[in-house]
C-alpha positions as CSV (number, residue, x, y, z in Angstrom):
1,M,-10.3,-35.6,-46.7
2,N,-8.5,-38.8,-45.5
3,T,-9.6,-39.6,-42.4
4,A,-6.2,-40.1,-40.9
5,Y,-5.8,-36.6,-41.8
6,L,-8.4,-35.4,-39.8
7,I,-7.0,-37.6,-36.9
8,G,-3.3,-36.5,-37.3
9,F,-3.5,-32.1,-38.0
10,P,-5.0,-31.4,-34.8
11,L,-2.8,-34.0,-32.9
12,L,0.0,-31.4,-34.6
13,L,-2.0,-28.6,-33.0
14,I,-2.5,-29.5,-29.4
15,A,1.1,-30.9,-29.8
16,A,2.2,-27.2,-30.5
17,L,0.0,-25.9,-27.5
18,E,1.3,-28.0,-25.4
19,L,4.9,-27.0,-26.3
20,F,3.8,-23.8,-26.1
21,L,2.8,-24.7,-21.8
22,G,5.8,-26.0,-21.5
23,L,8.0,-23.2,-22.5
24,L,5.7,-20.8,-20.8
25,L,6.5,-22.7,-16.8
26,L,10.2,-23.2,-17.7
27,R,10.3,-19.0,-18.4
28,K,8.2,-18.1,-15.5
29,N,9.9,-20.0,-13.3
30,P,11.7,-17.7,-11.0
31,R,12.2,-20.0,-7.5
32,N,12.9,-23.0,-9.9
33,S,10.3,-24.5,-8.0
34,P,9.4,-28.4,-8.8
35,V,6.2,-28.2,-9.6
36,N,6.7,-26.1,-12.1
37,S,9.6,-27.9,-13.7
38,T,7.7,-31.4,-13.9
39,T,4.4,-29.8,-15.2
40,A,6.7,-28.7,-17.8
41,A,8.3,-32.2,-18.2
42,T,4.6,-33.5,-18.6
43,A,3.6,-31.1,-20.9
44,F,7.0,-31.8,-23.8
45,F,6.3,-35.5,-23.1
46,A,2.5,-34.8,-24.1
47,A,3.7,-32.6,-26.8
48,L,5.8,-35.0,-28.2
49,W,3.6,-38.0,-28.1
50,S,0.7,-35.8,-30.1
51,F,3.3,-34.7,-32.6
52,S,4.5,-38.3,-32.9
53,A,0.8,-39.8,-33.2
54,G,-0.1,-37.0,-35.5
55,L,2.6,-37.9,-37.7
56,M,2.0,-41.3,-37.7
57,Y,-1.6,-40.6,-38.9
58,I,-0.4,-37.9,-41.5
59,Q,2.3,-40.4,-43.1
60,F,-0.4,-43.5,-43.2
61,A,-2.7,-41.2,-45.1
62,R,0.3,-40.2,-47.3
63,G,0.8,-44.2,-48.3
64,L,4.7,-43.6,-46.5
65,D,6.4,-45.5,-43.5
66,H,4.7,-45.4,-40.2
67,I,6.2,-47.3,-38.1
68,F,8.8,-45.1,-36.6
69,F,6.3,-42.8,-35.2
70,A,4.1,-45.9,-34.3
71,R,6.8,-46.4,-32.3
72,M,8.0,-43.4,-31.0
73,S,4.5,-42.3,-29.7
74,W,5.1,-44.4,-26.9
75,V,6.7,-41.9,-25.4
76,G,3.1,-40.7,-23.9
77,W,3.8,-43.1,-21.0
78,F,6.4,-40.5,-19.3
79,T,3.8,-38.0,-19.1
80,V,2.7,-40.9,-16.0
81,P,5.8,-40.1,-13.9
82,A,6.1,-36.2,-14.7
83,A,2.5,-36.1,-13.6
84,L,2.8,-38.2,-10.8
85,Q,6.0,-36.0,-9.8
86,T,3.7,-33.1,-10.0
87,I,1.0,-34.4,-8.0
88,L,3.8,-35.4,-5.6
89,F,5.0,-31.8,-5.5
90,L,2.1,-30.0,-5.4
91,G,2.0,-31.7,-1.7
92,D,5.4,-31.2,-0.7
93,E,8.0,-29.3,-2.4
94,Q,11.0,-31.1,-0.5
95,S,8.7,-34.8,-1.7
96,A,11.3,-37.8,-1.4
97,K,9.0,-39.7,-2.6
98,A,8.4,-37.9,-5.7
99,R,12.3,-37.7,-6.6
100,L,12.1,-41.6,-6.2
101,V,9.5,-41.9,-8.5
102,G,11.7,-39.7,-11.4
103,K,14.9,-42.0,-10.6
104,V,13.1,-45.2,-11.0
105,L,10.3,-44.6,-13.5
106,Y,12.0,-42.6,-16.0
107,P,14.8,-45.1,-16.6
108,Y,12.3,-47.8,-16.7
109,W,10.1,-45.4,-19.5
110,A,13.5,-45.3,-21.5
111,V,14.5,-48.6,-21.8
112,V,10.5,-49.7,-22.8
113,L,11.2,-46.8,-25.5
114,G,14.6,-48.2,-26.7
115,L,12.8,-51.5,-26.8
116,C,10.3,-49.7,-28.8
117,L,12.4,-47.6,-31.2
118,F,15.2,-50.9,-31.8
119,T,13.3,-54.0,-31.4
120,D,10.1,-55.9,-32.4
121,L,9.4,-56.6,-28.8
122,I,6.6,-54.7,-28.1
123,V,6.1,-52.6,-31.9
124,R,6.0,-54.7,-35.1
125,R,6.1,-54.0,-38.3
126,G,2.4,-55.0,-39.0
127,Y,0.7,-52.1,-36.8
128,I,-1.9,-50.2,-38.9
129,P,-3.6,-47.5,-37.1
130,L,-6.6,-46.8,-39.1
131,P,-8.6,-49.0,-39.0
132,F,-7.0,-50.7,-36.0
133,R,-5.0,-53.7,-36.7
134,N,-2.1,-54.4,-34.1
135,S,-0.2,-58.0,-33.8
136,P,1.6,-57.2,-30.2
137,G,4.9,-57.7,-29.4
138,P,5.8,-59.9,-26.2
139,L,6.8,-57.2,-23.8
140,E,3.1,-54.9,-25.5
141,M,0.8,-56.2,-23.0
142,P,2.9,-56.3,-19.9
143,A,4.6,-52.5,-20.3
144,R,0.6,-51.8,-20.8
145,L,-0.5,-53.3,-17.9
146,I,2.3,-51.4,-15.6
147,G,1.8,-48.4,-17.6
148,S,-2.2,-48.6,-16.4
149,M,-1.6,-49.6,-13.1
150,M,1.1,-46.3,-12.9
151,A,-1.9,-44.5,-14.2
152,F,-4.4,-45.3,-11.5
153,W,-1.7,-44.9,-9.0
154,L,-1.7,-40.9,-10.3
155,I,-5.4,-41.0,-10.0
156,F,-5.1,-42.0,-6.2
157,E,-2.6,-39.6,-6.0
158,I,-4.6,-36.9,-7.3
159,I,-7.5,-37.8,-4.9
160,R,-5.7,-38.0,-2.0
161,L,-4.0,-34.6,-2.9
162,R,-7.7,-32.9,-3.2
163,R,-8.7,-34.3,0.1
164,R,-5.7,-32.7,1.8
165,T,-6.7,-29.1,0.2
166,R,-9.1,-26.7,1.2
167,G,-9.7,-23.3,0.6
168,F,-8.4,-20.7,-2.5
169,R,-5.6,-23.5,-2.7
170,R,-8.7,-26.0,-3.6
171,S,-10.1,-24.3,-6.1
172,Q,-6.8,-23.1,-7.7
173,L,-6.0,-26.8,-8.2
174,G,-9.6,-28.2,-8.8
175,Y,-9.0,-27.7,-12.3
176,Y,-6.1,-28.7,-13.0
177,L,-6.2,-32.0,-11.3
178,S,-9.2,-32.6,-12.8
179,G,-8.0,-32.2,-16.1
180,T,-5.0,-34.6,-14.8
181,V,-7.5,-37.2,-14.0
182,V,-9.1,-37.4,-17.0
183,F,-5.8,-37.2,-19.1
184,G,-4.8,-40.4,-16.2
185,I,-8.4,-42.3,-16.7
186,G,-7.9,-42.0,-20.8
187,G,-4.6,-43.0,-20.9
188,A,-5.2,-46.1,-18.8
189,V,-8.0,-47.0,-20.4
190,I,-7.4,-46.6,-24.3
191,G,-3.6,-47.1,-24.1
192,G,-3.9,-49.8,-21.5
193,L,-7.2,-51.7,-20.4
194,I,-8.7,-51.8,-23.7
195,Q,-5.6,-53.6,-25.2
196,L,-5.1,-55.8,-22.8
197,F,-8.1,-57.3,-22.6
198,T,-9.5,-56.9,-25.9
199,G,-6.6,-55.9,-28.5
200,T,-8.8,-54.2,-31.0
201,G,-11.0,-51.3,-31.4
202,I,-9.5,-48.3,-30.5
203,E,-5.8,-47.0,-31.8
204,P,-3.8,-46.5,-28.8
205,S,-2.7,-43.4,-29.9
206,L,-5.9,-41.7,-29.7
207,S,-5.9,-41.6,-25.7
208,A,-3.2,-38.4,-26.7
209,Y,-6.5,-36.6,-27.3
210,F,-7.1,-36.6,-24.0
211,S,-4.2,-34.3,-23.2
212,L,-6.6,-31.8,-24.5
213,P,-8.7,-31.2,-21.6
214,W,-5.8,-31.1,-19.4
215,L,-4.4,-28.5,-21.5
216,L,-7.6,-26.5,-21.4
217,T,-8.3,-26.4,-17.5
218,I,-4.6,-25.7,-17.1
219,F,-5.0,-22.4,-19.2
220,Y,-8.4,-22.1,-17.5
221,A,-6.8,-22.4,-14.2
222,I,-3.9,-20.0,-15.1
223,T,-5.7,-17.1,-16.1
224,R,-8.8,-17.7,-13.5
225,Y,-6.7,-19.0,-10.3
226,R,-3.3,-17.7,-11.2
227,L,-2.2,-21.2,-11.4
228,F,1.6,-20.9,-11.6
229,D,1.4,-17.3,-11.8
230,I,2.2,-17.0,-16.2
231,R,-0.6,-15.0,-16.9
232,L,1.9,-12.1,-18.0
233,V,3.8,-14.1,-20.3
234,L,0.5,-16.2,-21.5
235,S,-0.7,-12.1,-22.4
236,R,2.1,-11.1,-24.2
237,T,2.6,-14.2,-26.0
238,I,-0.8,-15.0,-27.1
239,A,-0.8,-11.1,-28.3
240,V,2.3,-11.6,-30.2
241,L,1.2,-14.7,-32.0
242,L,-2.3,-13.1,-32.5
243,L,-0.3,-9.9,-34.0
244,S,1.7,-12.0,-36.1
245,F,-1.1,-13.7,-37.4
246,G,-3.0,-11.0,-38.4
247,V,0.0,-9.3,-39.9
248,S,0.6,-12.8,-41.8
249,A,-3.0,-12.9,-43.0
250,L,-3.5,-9.2,-44.2
251,Q,-0.2,-9.5,-46.0
252,F,-1.6,-12.7,-48.1
253,L,-4.7,-10.9,-48.5
254,F,-2.9,-7.9,-49.6
255,F,-0.8,-9.9,-52.0
256,R,-3.6,-11.6,-53.7
257,L,-5.4,-8.7,-54.1
258,M,-2.8,-6.4,-55.8
259,E,-0.2,-9.2,-57.6
260,P,-2.3,-9.7,-60.9
261,I,-2.2,-5.8,-61.0
262,V,1.1,-4.7,-60.0
263,G,3.3,-7.6,-60.1
264,G,4.6,-9.6,-56.9
265,I,7.3,-7.4,-56.0
266,A,5.3,-4.2,-56.0
267,S,2.4,-5.5,-54.7
268,I,5.3,-6.5,-51.2
269,F,6.5,-2.8,-51.4
270,I,3.1,-1.4,-51.3
271,S,1.4,-4.0,-48.7
272,V,4.0,-3.8,-46.1
273,P,3.8,0.4,-45.2
274,I,-0.2,-0.6,-45.3
275,I,0.2,-3.1,-42.8
276,G,2.9,-1.4,-40.7
277,V,0.8,1.8,-40.7
278,L,-2.2,-0.5,-39.5
279,F,-1.0,-1.9,-36.8
280,F,1.2,0.7,-35.9
281,G,0.0,3.9,-36.6
282,T,-3.5,3.1,-35.5
283,P,-4.9,1.9,-32.0
284,L,-5.3,-1.5,-33.5
285,S,-2.3,-3.6,-31.8
286,G,-2.8,-1.8,-28.6
287,S,-6.8,-2.8,-28.8
288,V,-5.6,-6.1,-29.4
289,Q,-3.2,-5.9,-26.7
290,R,-5.9,-4.7,-24.0
291,W,-8.2,-7.3,-25.3
292,I,-5.9,-9.8,-24.6
293,N,-5.2,-8.5,-21.2
294,D,-8.8,-8.1,-20.2
295,L,-8.9,-11.9,-21.3
296,V,-5.9,-13.5,-19.4
297,L,-5.2,-10.5,-16.8
298,G,-8.3,-8.9,-16.1
299,D,-8.2,-9.0,-12.3
300,R,-4.5,-7.8,-12.6
301,Y,-5.7,-4.9,-14.3
302,L,-8.4,-4.7,-12.6
303,Y,-6.4,-4.3,-9.0
304,Q,-4.0,-1.5,-11.2
305,K,-6.8,0.5,-11.8
306,M,-8.5,0.3,-8.4
307,L,-5.0,0.6,-6.5
308,R,-3.8,3.6,-8.8
309,Q,-7.4,5.3,-8.6
310,S,-7.3,4.3,-4.7
311,A,-4.4,6.0,-4.1
312,N,-5.2,8.9,-6.0
313,A,-8.1,9.5,-4.2
314,M,-6.9,8.8,-0.6
315,I,-4.3,11.4,-1.1
316,T,-6.7,14.1,-1.6
317,I,-10.3,13.2,0.3
318,L,-8.9,14.2,4.3
319,D,-12.4,14.5,5.4
320,H,-12.6,11.0,7.7
321,D,-16.3,10.5,6.6
322,E,-16.0,10.6,3.3
323,L,-12.6,8.3,3.3
324,L,-14.5,6.3,5.1
325,R,-17.2,6.0,2.3
326,Y,-15.0,5.9,-0.7
327,V,-13.0,2.6,1.2
328,V,-16.5,0.8,1.4
329,E,-17.9,1.6,-2.0
330,S,-14.4,0.9,-4.0
331,V,-14.1,-2.3,-2.6
332,R,-18.0,-3.0,-3.2
333,T,-17.8,-1.8,-6.7
334,F,-14.7,-3.1,-7.9
335,L,-14.7,-6.5,-6.9
336,G,-18.2,-7.1,-6.7
337,V,-18.8,-7.6,-3.1
338,R,-22.8,-7.6,-2.3
339,E,-21.6,-6.9,1.6
340,T,-18.7,-4.9,2.7
341,S,-18.6,-3.5,6.2
342,L,-15.9,-1.4,8.0
343,Y,-15.7,-1.3,12.0
344,V,-13.9,2.3,13.3
345,R,-11.5,2.0,16.4
346,A,-13.6,3.9,19.3
347,V,-11.8,5.8,22.0
348,D,-12.5,3.1,24.6
349,G,-10.9,0.7,21.9
350,T,-14.0,-1.1,20.4
351,F,-14.8,-1.4,17.1
352,S,-18.2,0.2,15.7
353,K,-19.9,-0.2,12.4
354,S,-19.5,2.6,10.4
355,R,-22.7,3.9,7.8
356,S,-21.7,6.5,5.9
357,G,-19.3,6.9,8.2
358,T,-21.2,7.5,11.6
359,A,-20.8,5.0,13.8
360,A,-23.8,2.8,14.7
361,G,-24.8,1.6,18.4
362,A,-23.1,-1.3,20.0
363,G,-25.3,-3.9,18.6
364,D,-22.8,-3.5,15.7
365,A,-19.8,-3.8,17.6
366,L,-17.0,-6.0,15.9
367,P,-16.5,-9.2,18.2
368,P,-13.9,-9.0,20.4
369,V,-12.1,-12.0,19.6
370,I,-11.7,-10.9,15.9
371,A,-10.3,-7.8,17.2
372,R,-8.1,-9.4,19.2
373,H,-6.7,-11.8,16.5
374,L,-6.0,-9.0,13.9
375,A,-4.2,-7.0,16.9
376,S,-1.9,-10.0,17.3
377,R,-1.4,-10.9,14.0
378,N,-2.0,-8.2,11.3
379,S,-2.9,-10.3,8.7
380,P,-6.2,-11.3,7.0
381,I,-8.8,-13.6,7.8
382,V,-9.9,-16.0,5.6
383,V,-12.9,-18.2,6.3
384,D,-12.0,-20.6,3.7
385,D,-8.1,-20.7,5.1
386,L,-9.2,-21.0,8.9
387,P,-7.5,-24.2,10.7
388,S,-10.4,-26.8,10.7
389,G,-9.0,-27.8,14.4
390,S,-11.3,-28.6,17.1
391,S,-9.8,-25.7,19.9
392,A,-12.5,-23.7,21.8
393,W,-10.6,-20.5,20.7
394,T,-10.5,-21.5,16.5
395,K,-13.9,-22.6,16.7
396,D,-15.2,-19.2,18.5
397,L,-12.7,-16.9,15.8
398,R,-15.1,-18.6,12.9
399,E,-18.0,-18.7,14.1
400,S,-17.4,-15.3,14.9
401,V,-16.4,-14.3,11.4
402,L,-19.5,-16.1,9.7
403,R,-21.9,-14.5,12.3
404,I,-20.9,-11.1,10.7
405,G,-21.6,-12.6,7.3
406,A,-17.5,-12.1,6.2
407,E,-15.3,-14.3,3.8
408,V,-12.7,-12.1,4.9
409,V,-11.6,-9.6,7.2
410,L,-9.1,-7.2,6.4
411,P,-7.2,-5.1,9.3
412,L,-6.5,-1.6,8.5
413,V,-2.9,-1.0,10.5
414,S,-1.0,2.2,10.9
415,K,2.2,2.6,13.0
416,G,1.3,-0.8,14.5
417,Q,-2.4,0.3,15.3
418,L,-5.3,-1.2,14.4
419,L,-7.4,1.5,13.5
420,G,-10.3,0.1,11.6
421,V,-11.7,-3.3,10.3
422,L,-12.5,-3.9,7.0
423,T,-15.5,-7.2,6.2
424,L,-16.2,-8.5,3.1
425,G,-18.9,-11.0,2.8
426,Q,-20.0,-12.8,-0.8
427,R,-19.0,-11.9,-3.6
428,T,-21.4,-11.8,-7.1
429,E,-21.7,-15.2,-8.7
430,A,-20.2,-17.0,-5.4
431,A,-16.6,-16.4,-7.0
432,P,-13.8,-17.2,-4.8
433,Y,-11.4,-14.5,-3.2
434,L,-8.3,-15.2,-4.9
435,P,-4.3,-14.9,-3.1
436,S,-4.2,-11.9,-6.1
437,D,-7.7,-10.4,-4.2
438,I,-6.2,-10.6,-1.0
439,E,-2.9,-9.2,-1.5
440,T,-4.6,-6.2,-3.4
441,L,-7.4,-5.9,-0.5
442,Q,-4.4,-5.7,2.3
443,V,-2.5,-3.2,0.5
444,L,-5.6,-1.4,-0.5
445,A,-6.3,-1.5,3.6
446,N,-2.8,-0.3,4.4
447,H,-3.5,2.6,1.9
448,A,-7.1,3.1,3.6
449,A,-5.2,3.1,7.5
450,V,-2.6,5.5,6.3
451,S,-5.3,8.0,5.1
452,I,-7.5,7.2,8.0
453,E,-5.2,8.4,10.2
454,N,-3.8,11.4,7.9
455,A,-7.2,12.3,7.9
456,R,-7.9,12.2,11.5
457,L,-5.0,14.3,12.1
458,F,-6.1,16.8,9.7
459,E,-9.3,17.0,11.4
460,E,-7.4,17.0,14.8
461,A,-5.0,20.1,13.3
462,G,-8.1,21.7,12.1
463,R,-9.4,21.6,15.5
464,V,-6.2,22.6,16.7
465,R,-5.8,25.9,14.5
466,A,-9.0,26.6,15.4
467,S,-8.1,26.7,18.7
468,L,-5.1,28.6,18.1
469,K,-6.8,31.1,15.9
470,E,-9.7,32.0,18.6
471,S,-6.6,32.0,20.9
472,E,-4.6,34.3,18.5
473,D,-7.7,36.4,18.5
474,I,-7.8,37.0,21.9
475,F,-4.6,38.0,22.0
476,S,-4.6,40.2,19.2
477,A,-7.8,42.0,20.8
478,L,-6.2,42.1,24.2
479,A,-2.9,43.2,22.6
480,E,-4.3,46.0,20.8
481,T,-6.3,47.3,23.4
482,M,-4.2,47.5,26.4
483,S,-2.4,50.6,27.3
484,A,0.9,48.7,27.8
485,A,3.4,48.2,25.1
486,I,3.7,44.5,23.9
487,L,6.8,43.5,22.0
488,I,8.2,40.1,20.6
489,L,11.7,39.7,20.1
490,R,14.0,37.5,18.4
491,S,17.6,37.4,17.5
492,N,17.3,41.5,17.5
493,R,14.3,41.8,15.7
494,L,11.2,42.6,16.7
495,L,8.6,40.2,15.4
496,Y,5.3,42.0,16.8
497,V,4.1,45.3,18.6
498,N,0.9,46.6,19.5
499,K,-0.8,49.6,18.7
500,A,0.4,51.2,22.8
501,A,4.2,50.7,21.4
502,T,3.9,53.3,18.9
503,S,2.1,55.5,20.8
504,F,5.0,56.4,23.2
505,T,7.8,55.7,20.9
506,G,6.2,57.8,18.2
507,Y,7.3,55.5,15.6
508,S,5.1,53.5,13.0
509,R,4.8,49.7,13.3
510,N,6.7,49.2,10.5
511,E,9.1,51.5,11.7
512,L,9.9,49.4,14.9
513,L,9.5,46.3,13.0
514,A,12.5,47.3,10.6
515,N,14.7,49.3,13.1
516,D,17.0,47.6,15.4
517,P,14.7,47.4,19.1
518,W,18.0,48.6,20.9
519,S,17.9,51.7,19.8
520,L,14.9,52.2,21.5
521,I,16.6,52.1,24.9
522,H,18.5,54.8,26.4
523,P,22.7,54.3,26.1
524,D,23.0,54.0,29.8
525,Y,20.8,51.1,30.0
526,R,21.4,49.3,26.5
527,A,23.8,47.2,27.9
528,V,22.2,46.3,30.7
529,M,18.5,45.2,29.1
530,M,20.8,42.9,26.4
531,E,22.5,41.3,29.0
532,R,18.8,40.7,30.5
533,A,17.5,39.1,27.2
534,R,20.4,36.7,27.1
535,S,19.9,35.8,30.4
536,L,15.9,34.7,29.8
537,M,16.8,33.2,26.5
538,K,19.3,31.0,28.7
539,G,17.2,30.4,31.0
540,E,18.5,32.0,33.6
541,Q,16.3,33.2,37.3
542,I,16.5,36.9,36.9
543,S,13.7,39.9,38.3
544,P,11.2,40.0,36.1
545,Q,10.7,43.4,36.4
546,F,13.0,46.1,35.5
547,E,12.8,50.0,34.9
548,F,14.9,51.9,32.1
549,K,15.0,55.0,30.1
550,Y,13.9,54.9,26.4
551,I,14.3,57.2,23.5
552,A,11.2,58.3,21.3
553,K,11.2,59.0,18.0
554,G,12.6,62.8,17.3
555,G,15.2,62.0,20.5
556,S,12.8,63.0,23.3
557,E,13.2,60.5,26.6
558,G,10.9,58.6,28.7
559,W,10.8,56.1,31.3
560,A,9.8,52.5,31.2
561,I,8.7,49.5,33.3
562,T,9.2,45.9,31.5
563,T,8.1,42.4,32.2
564,S,9.7,39.7,30.1
565,A,8.9,36.5,29.2
566,V,10.7,33.2,26.9
567,I,7.7,32.1,24.4
568,E,7.5,30.1,21.9
569,M,6.7,31.1,18.6
570,K,6.7,29.2,15.0
571,G,8.7,26.6,16.5
572,T,11.7,28.5,18.1
573,P,11.8,30.5,21.3
574,A,11.2,34.3,21.3
575,L,11.1,36.8,24.6
576,L,7.7,38.6,25.1
577,T,8.2,42.0,26.8
578,T,5.5,43.9,28.3
579,M,6.4,47.4,28.7
580,V,4.5,50.2,30.7
581,D,5.5,54.2,30.1
582,V,5.9,55.6,33.5
583,T,7.0,58.9,32.2
584,D,4.8,60.7,33.7
585,I,4.9,59.2,37.2
586,K,8.6,59.5,36.5
587,K,8.2,63.3,36.1
588,A,5.4,63.5,39.5
589,E,8.2,61.8,41.7
590,E,10.9,64.4,40.8
591,D,8.9,66.9,40.9
592,R,7.9,66.0,44.4
593,A,11.4,65.4,45.6
594,R,12.2,68.7,44.3
595,L,9.6,70.5,46.1
596,Q,10.4,68.4,49.2
597,E,14.5,69.4,49.0
598,E,13.6,73.0,48.5
599,K,11.1,72.8,51.9
600,E,13.6,71.3,53.7
601,K,16.2,74.0,52.1
602,Y,13.5,76.8,53.7
603,L,13.5,74.9,57.1
604,R,16.8,74.8,57.3
605,E,17.2,78.8,56.3
606,R,14.6,79.9,58.8
607,I,16.1,77.7,61.6
608,A,19.7,79.2,60.9
609,E,17.7,82.6,60.7
610,Q,16.2,82.0,64.0
611,E,19.2,80.7,65.4
612,R,21.0,83.8,64.8
613,F,18.6,86.1,65.9
614,T,18.6,84.3,69.4
615,E,22.2,84.6,69.8
616,V,22.0,88.4,68.8
617,L,19.5,88.7,71.9
618,D,20.9,86.8,74.2
619,T,24.3,89.5,73.7
620,T,22.2,92.6,74.4
621,N,21.6,94.6,77.8
622,E,18.2,95.3,77.5
623,G,15.5,93.1,78.5
624,F,13.9,91.6,75.7
625,W,10.7,89.1,75.1
626,I,8.4,87.6,72.7
627,C,5.1,86.8,73.9
628,G,2.5,84.5,71.5
629,E,-1.2,84.7,70.6
630,D,-1.8,83.8,74.3
631,V,-0.2,86.7,75.8
632,R,2.6,83.7,76.7
633,F,5.9,84.2,77.1
634,T,7.6,82.5,73.8
635,Y,11.1,83.9,74.4
636,V,13.0,86.5,77.0
637,N,16.6,86.9,77.0
638,D,18.6,87.3,79.7
639,A,18.7,91.1,80.3
640,Y,15.0,90.4,80.9
641,C,15.5,88.0,83.3
């Protein structure tokens, strides 16, 4: 194949990739970032440059006129102001300097391109790309000198920006800036310096090949460091392109195999259903999509899997120690962290390292400066992103984080309270912690904090339930062995009765719970008892004890003394009543009162009879006396005297 073809066709492929990048950047620019816009402009200018240079070589190989494309290839110099704007906007998205560059340099290169296309002042018709021969116009070398100076200015701004960045931002921009440096140096040297000082040798448009390292480093930074955050669009686009290529290749293969046998039309009708079944009736398309996702969106899908599994586990794990172990192991497994530690808040407010859910000694306590920082800000600490200031507080915080061997420190906060601290050491293969890592870890930490709080509350509720169960068992044992009746009443319904209540009422437990409790009270006392119950439920102060008459099963009556108090049962107030059966005592008192009354009646009758007898004796004329056992007179009448 002609050497010009070998040079031209790869440039067309590079142009297609650059065009693809530019479209992605414009499509995924939700906040209209100038960085995305200027990088897309760089990609478009580079695509037009590579396309023009590629067509120039292809036209030359075919023996056709190539001068127009040789002149059009000067559009490549537009990549310099576009890339320069990108670097300036990376430092400050409101950069006035970047906007001034656009206002000055774009019109300048537009004029240069116009002179190239419509005059012989820069590119003359004797321009031969292979082997390279050139008879430069009067303005070509000055234009190349200015372009080279701009390219070195771009490199200078890249070095300045790289020195100002640190932490993850430095890693994220590192590949992109390195690729831009290669692109800029290649353009400055091949498109500028060599032409200025030699005028022969390498054809200037070959510097378009230096856009390939820039292109590849951008795609790598996109997939590895989420540069421009267009990985989702990139993944879907690559999957569509790959599937489309696969469908086209299979269609072509089937057509070539079947066309000699069944004819062209029949082979199309046969191959299309076969390809449809192959791609949409089998897991092939899903496998391709997953493979692309793993390649481009690996960490994002890993995060989704981790968060999904963690959420499910944290909902089901209610044991505090088991939950702590799961949090530590899930972070270590999914993110490949060599050393992960969890510090749990103690009762005194300090944080001690937890090993398998058991807090270690005081020697493993979290430095107080870290705890204070997390409690005040509730945001992660990333060592690489800590300010490099020389203040004592900053220095103490950084040294404390490094002393515990952490690169990232995450707070576990629930309801505004710091419950724990998760520290992460170095990752395997010394991989950096990306913003997506920190965001995912923070979500996981928030889930863990809520789950830890729920587990703590569950354990506390378990202790409360155990205590309540013990109290209920004690109450039940006392209530069932007491001779006094115990009843719990709410809204004219009995909620509980003990065994003694069934004994002196004659009703079974189920009958008492099903019947109207007021039907047990004698009608003479029913209204009073109901009023006392209402007063107690209202919180009024009344005498706690009251004696009343009740009606037992079969209509028999009895007496009881009741003592009542208001309690809370299942969240609502109820009336706890204790009743002591005093029927026997009441009958004994009635018998005693009746005997006393009969004795008093008998004495009164005897006294009355004696008074009548005395009156009779006093009125007789005969003497009459009565002597006692001691021979003394107990009575003498007037006649005797």
